[in-house]
C-alpha positions as CSV (number, residue, x, y, z in Angstrom):
1,M,21.1,-14.4,-17.1
2,A,19.4,-13.2,-13.9
3,E,20.0,-9.6,-13.0
4,L,20.0,-8.1,-9.5
5,H,16.5,-6.8,-9.7
6,D,15.3,-10.3,-10.5
7,L,16.1,-11.2,-6.9
8,T,13.5,-10.8,-4.2
9,A,14.2,-8.3,-1.4
10,L,15.0,-11.2,1.0
11,E,17.3,-12.8,-1.5
12,Q,19.1,-9.5,-1.9
13,G,19.4,-9.1,1.8
14,A,20.8,-12.7,2.2
15,A,23.4,-12.1,-0.6
16,I,24.5,-8.9,1.1
17,R,25.0,-10.7,4.4
18,T,27.2,-13.3,2.8
19,G,29.1,-10.7,0.8
20,E,27.9,-12.1,-2.5
21,V,26.3,-8.8,-3.4
22,S,27.4,-5.3,-2.4
23,P,24.8,-2.8,-1.3
24,V,26.7,-0.2,-3.3
25,E,26.5,-2.4,-6.5
26,L,22.8,-3.1,-5.8
27,T,22.0,0.6,-5.2
28,D,23.8,1.7,-8.4
29,H,21.9,-1.0,-10.3
30,Y,18.5,0.4,-9.2
31,L,19.6,4.1,-9.7
32,A,20.5,3.2,-13.3
33,R,17.1,1.6,-13.9
34,V,15.4,4.6,-12.3
35,D,17.3,7.0,-14.5
36,R,16.3,5.0,-17.6
37,L,12.7,4.1,-16.8
38,N,11.2,6.6,-14.3
39,D,9.9,9.0,-16.9
40,T,8.0,6.1,-18.5
41,V,6.4,4.7,-15.4
42,G,6.2,7.7,-13.1
43,A,7.5,5.9,-10.0
44,Y,9.5,8.7,-8.2
45,I,8.9,12.3,-7.6
46,T,12.3,12.8,-6.0
47,V,15.4,10.6,-6.5
48,T,18.1,10.8,-3.8
49,P,21.3,9.3,-5.3
50,E,23.7,11.0,-2.9
51,I,21.8,9.7,0.2
52,A,21.4,6.3,-1.4
53,R,25.1,5.8,-2.2
54,K,26.1,7.1,1.3
55,Q,23.7,4.7,3.0
56,A,24.7,1.9,0.8
57,A,28.4,2.4,1.6
58,D,27.6,2.5,5.3
59,A,25.5,-0.7,4.9
60,E,28.4,-2.4,3.1
61,S,30.8,-1.4,5.9
62,E,28.4,-2.7,8.6
63,A,27.9,-6.0,6.8
64,L,31.7,-6.5,6.4
65,A,32.2,-5.8,10.1
66,A,29.4,-8.2,11.0
67,R,31.0,-11.0,9.0
68,R,34.4,-10.4,10.6
69,E,32.9,-10.4,14.1
70,D,30.5,-13.4,13.4
71,R,27.4,-11.4,14.2
72,V,25.7,-11.4,10.8
73,A,22.6,-12.8,12.5
74,D,22.2,-9.4,14.2
75,L,21.7,-7.6,10.8
76,S,18.1,-7.0,9.6
77,P,17.0,-9.3,6.8
78,L,16.6,-6.2,4.7
79,H,20.0,-4.7,5.6
80,G,21.5,-2.9,2.6
81,V,18.3,-3.4,0.5
82,P,16.8,-0.3,-1.2
83,V,13.4,0.7,0.1
84,P,11.8,4.0,-1.2
85,V,9.5,6.1,0.9
86,K,6.2,7.5,-0.3
87,D,6.1,11.2,-0.8
88,L,3.4,11.7,1.8
89,N,5.9,10.7,4.5
90,F,8.6,12.9,6.0
91,V,12.4,12.1,5.7
92,A,14.4,14.9,7.4
93,G,16.3,17.0,4.8
94,V,14.6,15.4,1.8
95,R,11.9,17.3,-0.2
96,C,8.4,16.1,0.6
97,T,5.9,17.5,-1.8
98,L,2.7,15.6,-0.7
99,G,2.1,15.5,-4.5
100,S,1.2,19.2,-4.5
101,R,2.6,22.3,-6.2
102,A,1.7,24.1,-2.9
103,Y,4.4,22.0,-1.3
104,A,6.8,21.7,-4.2
105,D,9.7,23.2,-2.1
106,H,8.8,21.7,1.2
107,V,11.8,20.1,3.1
108,P,10.8,18.7,6.5
109,D,13.3,18.8,9.4
110,V,11.9,15.8,11.1
111,D,11.6,12.1,10.2
112,D,8.3,10.2,10.3
113,H,8.7,7.1,12.5
114,V,8.5,4.9,9.4
115,A,11.7,6.6,8.1
116,V,13.4,6.1,11.5
117,R,12.6,2.4,11.4
118,L,13.7,1.9,7.8
119,R,17.0,3.6,8.6
120,A,17.5,1.6,11.8
121,A,17.0,-1.6,9.7
122,G,19.9,-0.5,7.4
123,T,17.7,0.0,4.3
124,V,18.7,2.4,1.5
125,L,16.6,5.4,0.5
126,L,16.5,5.5,-3.3
127,G,14.0,8.4,-3.2
128,K,10.4,9.5,-2.6
129,T,7.7,7.7,-4.6
130,N,5.0,9.4,-6.6
131,T,1.6,10.2,-5.0
132,P,-1.5,12.2,-5.9
133,E,-2.1,15.5,-4.2
134,F,-2.4,14.9,-0.4
135,G,-3.0,11.2,-1.3
136,L,-6.7,11.9,-2.0
137,P,-7.6,10.0,-5.2
138,C,-7.0,6.4,-6.2
139,Y,-4.9,7.3,-9.2
140,T,-1.5,8.9,-9.1
141,E,-1.5,12.0,-11.3
142,N,-0.2,15.4,-10.1
143,E,1.4,18.5,-11.6
144,L,4.9,17.7,-10.4
145,A,5.8,14.4,-12.0
146,P,4.7,12.0,-14.8
147,P,1.7,9.9,-14.0
148,A,2.3,6.6,-12.3
149,R,1.5,3.8,-14.8
150,T,1.2,0.1,-14.4
151,P,3.9,-1.6,-16.4
152,W,1.4,-4.2,-17.5
153,D,-0.2,-1.6,-19.8
154,L,1.5,1.8,-19.9
155,A,-1.8,3.5,-21.0
156,R,-3.3,2.5,-17.6
157,S,-2.9,4.0,-14.1
158,A,-0.8,2.4,-11.4
159,G,-3.6,3.3,-9.0
160,G,-3.3,5.4,-5.9
161,S,-2.4,6.8,-3.7
162,S,0.7,4.6,-3.4
163,G,0.8,4.4,-7.2
164,G,4.5,5.4,-7.4
165,A,5.5,2.8,-4.9
166,A,3.6,0.1,-6.8
167,A,5.0,1.3,-10.2
168,A,8.5,1.2,-8.7
169,V,8.3,-2.4,-7.4
170,S,6.3,-3.8,-10.4
171,S,8.8,-2.2,-12.9
172,G,11.9,-3.3,-11.1
173,L,12.8,0.2,-9.9
174,A,12.8,-1.0,-6.3
175,P,12.7,-4.5,-4.7
176,I,10.1,-3.5,-2.2
177,A,8.4,-0.2,-1.1
178,Q,6.7,1.5,1.8
179,G,3.2,2.8,1.0
180,S,0.3,4.2,3.0
181,D,-3.4,3.3,2.9
182,G,-6.3,5.5,4.0
183,G,-9.0,4.1,1.8
184,G,-7.3,1.4,-0.2
185,S,-4.1,3.2,-1.2
186,I,-1.8,0.2,-0.8
187,R,-4.3,-2.5,-2.0
188,I,-5.5,-0.6,-5.1
189,P,-2.1,-0.1,-6.6
190,A,-1.1,-3.6,-5.6
191,S,-4.1,-4.9,-7.5
192,V,-3.5,-3.0,-10.7
193,C,0.3,-3.6,-10.7
194,G,0.2,-7.4,-9.8
195,L,1.7,-7.0,-6.3
196,F,1.1,-8.3,-2.8
197,G,0.2,-5.4,-0.4
198,I,-0.7,-5.3,3.3
199,K,-2.8,-2.6,5.0
200,P,-1.9,-3.4,8.6
201,S,-4.2,-3.1,11.6
202,R,-4.8,0.3,13.0
203,G,-1.9,1.2,15.3
204,R,0.4,-1.5,14.0
205,V,2.7,1.1,12.4
206,S,3.2,4.5,13.9
207,A,2.1,7.5,11.9
208,G,3.9,10.0,14.2
209,P,5.5,12.1,15.3
210,V,3.8,14.8,13.2
211,Q,1.3,13.3,10.9
212,H,-1.0,11.3,13.2
213,D,-4.3,10.6,11.5
214,I,-7.1,11.5,13.9
215,S,-9.7,9.7,11.8
216,G,-7.9,6.3,12.3
217,L,-8.3,5.6,8.6
218,S,-4.7,5.7,7.4
219,T,-1.6,3.5,8.1
220,S,1.7,2.7,6.4
221,G,2.5,-0.8,5.0
222,P,4.5,-2.8,2.4
223,L,4.1,-3.4,-1.3
224,A,6.1,-6.3,-2.6
225,R,6.4,-9.0,-5.3
226,T,6.3,-11.8,-2.7
227,V,4.4,-12.4,0.5
228,A,7.7,-13.1,2.4
229,D,9.2,-9.8,1.3
230,A,6.1,-7.9,2.4
231,A,6.1,-9.7,5.8
232,A,9.8,-8.9,6.3
233,L,9.1,-5.2,5.6
234,L,6.1,-5.2,8.0
235,D,8.5,-6.5,10.7
236,V,10.7,-3.4,10.1
237,L,7.8,-0.9,10.0
238,A,5.7,-2.3,12.9
239,G,5.8,-1.3,16.5
240,G,4.5,1.4,18.8
241,M,6.2,4.7,19.4
242,P,5.7,7.3,22.1
243,G,2.6,9.4,21.5
244,D,0.8,6.8,19.4
245,P,-3.0,7.0,19.9
246,Y,-3.6,3.3,19.0
247,G,-1.6,0.1,19.5
248,A,-2.2,-3.2,17.8
249,P,-1.3,-6.4,19.7
250,S,2.2,-7.6,19.1
251,P,3.0,-11.0,17.7
252,A,3.6,-13.7,20.3
253,P,7.1,-13.6,21.9
254,G,9.7,-14.9,19.5
255,E,7.4,-14.6,16.5
256,T,7.8,-12.3,13.5
257,F,5.4,-11.6,10.7
258,A,8.0,-13.1,8.4
259,S,7.8,-16.4,10.3
260,Y,4.1,-16.7,9.3
261,A,5.0,-16.6,5.6
262,A,6.7,-20.0,6.1
263,R,3.8,-21.5,8.1
264,E,0.8,-23.4,6.9
265,P,-2.5,-21.6,8.0
266,G,-4.4,-24.8,8.6
267,P,-8.1,-25.1,7.5
268,L,-9.8,-21.7,7.6
269,R,-13.4,-20.6,7.4
270,V,-13.8,-17.8,4.8
271,V,-16.8,-15.7,4.1
272,G,-17.0,-14.3,0.6
273,L,-18.7,-10.9,-0.1
274,P,-18.7,-10.6,-3.9
275,Q,-21.3,-7.9,-4.3
276,P,-20.3,-4.2,-3.9
277,P,-21.9,-2.8,-0.8
278,V,-22.4,0.6,-2.4
279,P,-25.7,1.4,-4.3
280,G,-25.5,1.4,-8.0
281,V,-22.1,-0.2,-8.4
282,E,-21.7,-3.1,-10.7
283,L,-18.9,-5.7,-10.5
284,H,-16.9,-6.1,-13.7
285,P,-16.8,-9.7,-15.0
286,D,-13.0,-9.8,-14.8
287,C,-13.2,-8.9,-11.1
288,R,-15.9,-11.4,-10.5
289,A,-13.7,-14.0,-12.3
290,A,-10.8,-13.2,-10.0
291,Y,-13.1,-13.6,-6.9
292,D,-14.6,-16.9,-8.2
293,G,-11.2,-18.4,-9.1
294,T,-9.9,-17.5,-5.6
295,A,-12.9,-19.1,-3.9
296,E,-12.4,-22.3,-6.0
297,L,-8.7,-22.4,-5.1
298,L,-9.5,-21.9,-1.4
299,R,-11.8,-24.9,-1.5
300,E,-9.1,-27.0,-3.3
301,L,-6.7,-26.2,-0.5
302,G,-9.2,-27.4,2.1
303,H,-10.7,-24.2,3.3
304,Q,-14.4,-23.6,3.9
305,V,-15.9,-20.8,1.7
306,D,-19.4,-19.5,2.3
307,E,-20.9,-16.5,0.5
308,V,-23.2,-13.8,1.8
309,D,-24.2,-10.3,0.7
310,L,-23.8,-7.3,2.8
311,P,-26.8,-5.0,2.8
312,V,-26.4,-2.4,0.0
313,D,-26.3,0.8,2.0
314,G,-25.0,4.3,1.1
315,A,-24.5,5.3,4.7
316,I,-20.9,4.1,5.1
317,R,-20.0,5.7,1.7
318,D,-21.6,9.0,2.8
319,A,-19.7,8.8,6.2
320,F,-16.5,8.1,4.4
321,T,-17.0,11.0,2.0
322,R,-17.5,13.4,5.0
323,V,-14.5,12.2,6.8
324,W,-12.4,12.2,3.6
325,G,-13.4,15.8,3.0
326,V,-12.4,16.9,6.5
327,M,-9.1,15.1,6.2
328,A,-8.4,16.9,2.9
329,T,-8.3,20.2,4.9
330,V,-5.6,19.1,7.4
331,Y,-2.7,20.2,5.2
332,P,-2.3,23.9,5.6
333,V,-2.4,25.9,2.4
334,A,-2.1,29.7,2.4
335,P,-5.2,31.4,0.7
336,E,-3.1,32.8,-2.1
337,Q,-1.8,29.3,-2.9
338,E,-5.2,27.6,-3.1
339,E,-5.1,28.2,-6.8
340,L,-2.1,25.8,-7.0
341,L,-4.3,22.9,-5.8
342,M,-5.9,20.5,-8.2
343,P,-9.7,20.6,-8.8
344,L,-10.5,17.5,-6.8
345,T,-8.4,18.7,-3.8
346,R,-10.2,22.1,-3.9
347,H,-13.6,20.4,-4.1
348,L,-12.9,18.0,-1.2
349,R,-11.5,20.8,1.0
350,A,-14.6,22.9,0.3
351,E,-16.9,20.0,1.1
352,G,-14.9,19.2,4.2
353,A,-15.2,22.7,5.5
354,K,-19.0,22.3,5.5
355,V,-18.9,19.2,7.8
356,S,-20.0,20.1,11.3
357,G,-18.4,18.7,14.4
358,P,-21.4,16.6,15.2
359,D,-21.5,15.2,11.7
360,F,-17.8,14.4,11.8
361,A,-18.3,12.6,15.1
362,A,-21.3,10.7,13.7
363,S,-19.3,9.6,10.7
364,L,-16.6,8.2,12.9
365,Y,-19.2,6.5,15.0
366,A,-20.6,4.9,11.8
367,F,-17.1,3.4,11.2
368,R,-17.0,1.9,14.7
369,A,-20.6,0.5,14.2
370,L,-19.5,-1.1,10.9
371,G,-16.5,-2.7,12.7
372,Q,-18.9,-4.1,15.3
373,L,-21.2,-5.4,12.7
374,I,-18.5,-7.2,10.9
375,A,-17.1,-8.6,14.1
376,D,-20.5,-9.8,15.3
377,A,-22.1,-10.9,12.0
378,L,-19.1,-12.3,10.2
379,L,-15.9,-12.7,12.1
380,S,-17.6,-14.4,15.1
381,S,-18.2,-17.4,12.7
382,Y,-15.4,-17.0,10.1
383,D,-11.6,-16.4,10.2
384,L,-11.3,-14.2,7.1
385,V,-13.4,-12.2,4.7
386,L,-12.8,-12.5,0.9
387,T,-13.9,-9.7,-1.6
388,P,-12.8,-8.4,-4.9
389,T,-10.2,-5.7,-4.4
390,L,-11.7,-3.4,-7.0
391,A,-14.9,-3.3,-9.0
392,Q,-13.1,-2.6,-12.3
393,P,-9.9,-3.5,-14.1
394,P,-7.0,-1.0,-14.1
395,A,-8.2,2.4,-15.4
396,P,-6.7,4.5,-18.2
397,V,-4.5,7.4,-17.3
398,G,-6.0,10.8,-17.7
399,P,-9.5,12.0,-18.6
400,T,-10.6,8.8,-20.2
401,G,-10.0,7.1,-16.8
402,L,-10.8,8.2,-13.3
403,R,-9.6,11.9,-13.4
404,H,-12.2,14.5,-14.4
405,D,-10.9,18.0,-13.6
406,D,-13.9,19.7,-15.0
407,D,-16.3,17.9,-12.7
408,P,-14.6,16.9,-9.4
409,A,-17.8,15.9,-7.7
410,A,-18.5,13.4,-10.4
411,E,-14.9,12.3,-10.3
412,F,-15.1,11.5,-6.6
413,A,-18.3,9.5,-7.1
414,G,-16.5,7.6,-9.8
415,L,-13.6,6.9,-7.5
416,A,-16.0,5.5,-4.9
417,A,-17.6,3.2,-7.6
418,F,-14.1,2.0,-8.7
419,T,-13.1,1.0,-5.2
420,P,-16.2,0.1,-3.1
421,F,-14.6,-2.6,-1.1
422,T,-11.3,-1.3,0.2
423,P,-12.5,1.5,2.5
424,I,-14.4,-1.0,4.7
425,F,-11.2,-2.1,6.4
426,N,-9.9,1.4,6.8
427,A,-13.2,2.3,8.6
428,T,-13.0,-0.7,10.9
429,G,-9.2,-0.7,11.4
430,Q,-8.9,-4.3,10.5
431,P,-5.9,-5.6,8.5
432,A,-6.4,-6.5,4.8
433,V,-4.3,-7.6,1.9
434,N,-4.4,-7.7,-1.9
435,V,-3.3,-11.0,-3.4
436,P,-2.4,-10.9,-7.1
437,L,-4.0,-14.2,-8.2
438,H,-5.6,-13.3,-11.5
439,W,-4.6,-11.9,-14.9
440,T,-7.1,-11.1,-17.7
441,E,-6.7,-12.4,-21.3
442,E,-5.2,-9.0,-22.1
443,G,-2.6,-9.5,-19.5
444,L,-3.9,-7.1,-16.9
445,P,-3.6,-8.0,-13.2
446,I,-6.7,-8.3,-11.1
447,G,-6.4,-8.7,-7.3
448,V,-8.6,-10.1,-4.6
449,M,-8.7,-8.9,-1.0
450,F,-8.8,-10.7,2.3
451,G,-9.6,-9.0,5.6
452,A,-9.0,-10.5,9.1
453,R,-9.8,-9.8,12.7
454,Y,-8.2,-6.8,14.2
455,G,-4.5,-7.6,15.0
456,D,-4.5,-10.8,12.9
457,E,-2.0,-10.1,10.1
458,A,-0.5,-13.5,10.9
459,T,-3.4,-15.4,9.4
460,L,-3.5,-13.2,6.3
461,I,0.2,-13.7,5.7
462,S,0.1,-17.5,6.2
463,L,-2.9,-17.9,3.9
464,S,-1.4,-15.6,1.3
465,A,1.8,-17.5,1.3
466,Q,-0.1,-20.7,0.8
467,L,-2.0,-19.2,-2.2
468,E,1.3,-17.9,-3.6
469,A,2.8,-21.4,-3.4
470,A,-0.3,-22.9,-5.1
471,R,-0.5,-20.2,-7.9
472,P,2.9,-18.5,-8.0
473,W,2.8,-15.0,-9.4
474,A,6.3,-13.4,-8.8
475,A,7.7,-14.9,-12.0
476,R,5.2,-12.9,-14.1
477,R,7.0,-9.8,-15.3
478,P,5.9,-7.0,-17.6
479,A,7.7,-6.4,-20.9
480,L,9.9,-3.5,-19.6
481,W,11.2,-5.6,-16.7
C-alpha cells in the first residue's frame, strides 16, 4: 500500500487542497521518518518539530477556509507541503550553524528571502538540512552531525554542499528541498542521489537580505524527485527582491516554470561536451556511459546532438580556486575560534587571504569571458549544452573518498577533479540542471547535466520533463525507502 512519502510534492499539495490529506498528518509522517532514519543518512542538522507542527496546523486551517470560501485556486500548489531549508540559509529564530562548530549556537534574527518566500507559499519547515562547513567542499561531512549519505549505498557520500537536502529527498525524509549551488552544490548531490536539481540563472532567486554573494557564483534552487516538483518549487523561490544586485528575466506573462514541465520542448539543437575541460582529469566509464546514453536518447526523441571538445585549460580552474578561497573568508570567525574550523576551511581561508584585489577582479573577469565564449561559440548555434555532471561515480564517505584532513591542498585538487563540469555554469551565471537518467550495474545513480542560455530555465525544464517521460526515474527507490 502506498504511503504518504510515496506521493510527489505536487500530489501531496493537491491532496491537501481537496482535504484528502491533512498537512498535520503529512508533517507527522515525515517527522517520524526523520526520527527513525536521520542518523543513518545524515539529512538534517536541526529538526524543528514545534515549528513544523504549528505551520502545518495553520496550513490546514487555511486550506479548510479556502475550501469553504471556494478559493482553493488561490493556494500555492505546495501549500502545506514540507520543504526543509539548507543550513547555510537563515530562518529567523532557528539555529543556523553553516556546518561549522564556530557557528554551533548561531541563531539569526532575520529571514533569508528564500525563507520568506517558502513561508508565504504555505510550506512547512521540517528543519535545516546538513551542509559541510560554509558549503565549501562537494561532500557533506562536518563535526556537528552524521555525514550525509546517498541512500543508494550508505557507504557513499550524498555529495555537497546540499548533501543533506539531497539525502532527505532521496530517502523519503522530505518530498522536496531547497538547496544552494556555488560550484555545483545542487547538481552534485542530485547526481549521486538520483534526483532532479536546478541551478537557476544568476539573479533568478534572491540571496538577500544579508548573504548576497558578491562573486555571483551562488544561488538557491530546488532538489526533487520529479521535474514538475522542482519547477513548482522554483516558482515559489524565484523573483527579485529589493537590494538584489542581479535580476534574471521573468517568464512571459501568465507563464510559470511549472507550466513548462507539461509542455513539449520541440526539436532542439544540443552540443555535447564529454571531455573534462580541466587538465589531467579523466572521465570514468560510468559517467561516459551516462553521457552517451543521454545523447542517444536525445536523438531518438528527434533532437540534434553534435559533439565538440572545449580547450583543456587550467585558467578557469585557477580563477575559480582564487575566488573560492576569497569567498571562504566572508564568514567572520574570531581568531580564538579559528581552531574550531576544519582543515580544508582553514586552508582555503589562508589561501583566500593571499589573493590581491587585482587578482580577484581578474578572476571575476575570467568568468565573464568564459560566459562570452560559451555564448558566442556554442549557444549562438545551439539551444543547450550537454555534459556529464561529474567525472566520477558517488565517492565513499570519509578518508577513502574525497575528504583528506591531513592534506587539504591535495583534497581541494581532488574535489576539482571530481567535479570539473559543474562550476562552468556558476562562473557564467547560466542555468543548469542535473537529470538522473543512468544507474550503474551496482545500482548507483549517475547524472548528466544540461546548461542553457541565461534566463532560459524554461527550455531546460521542458526537455527534462520529456526525458523523464521517456525514461522515468521517480519509481526507482532505495532499499530504506
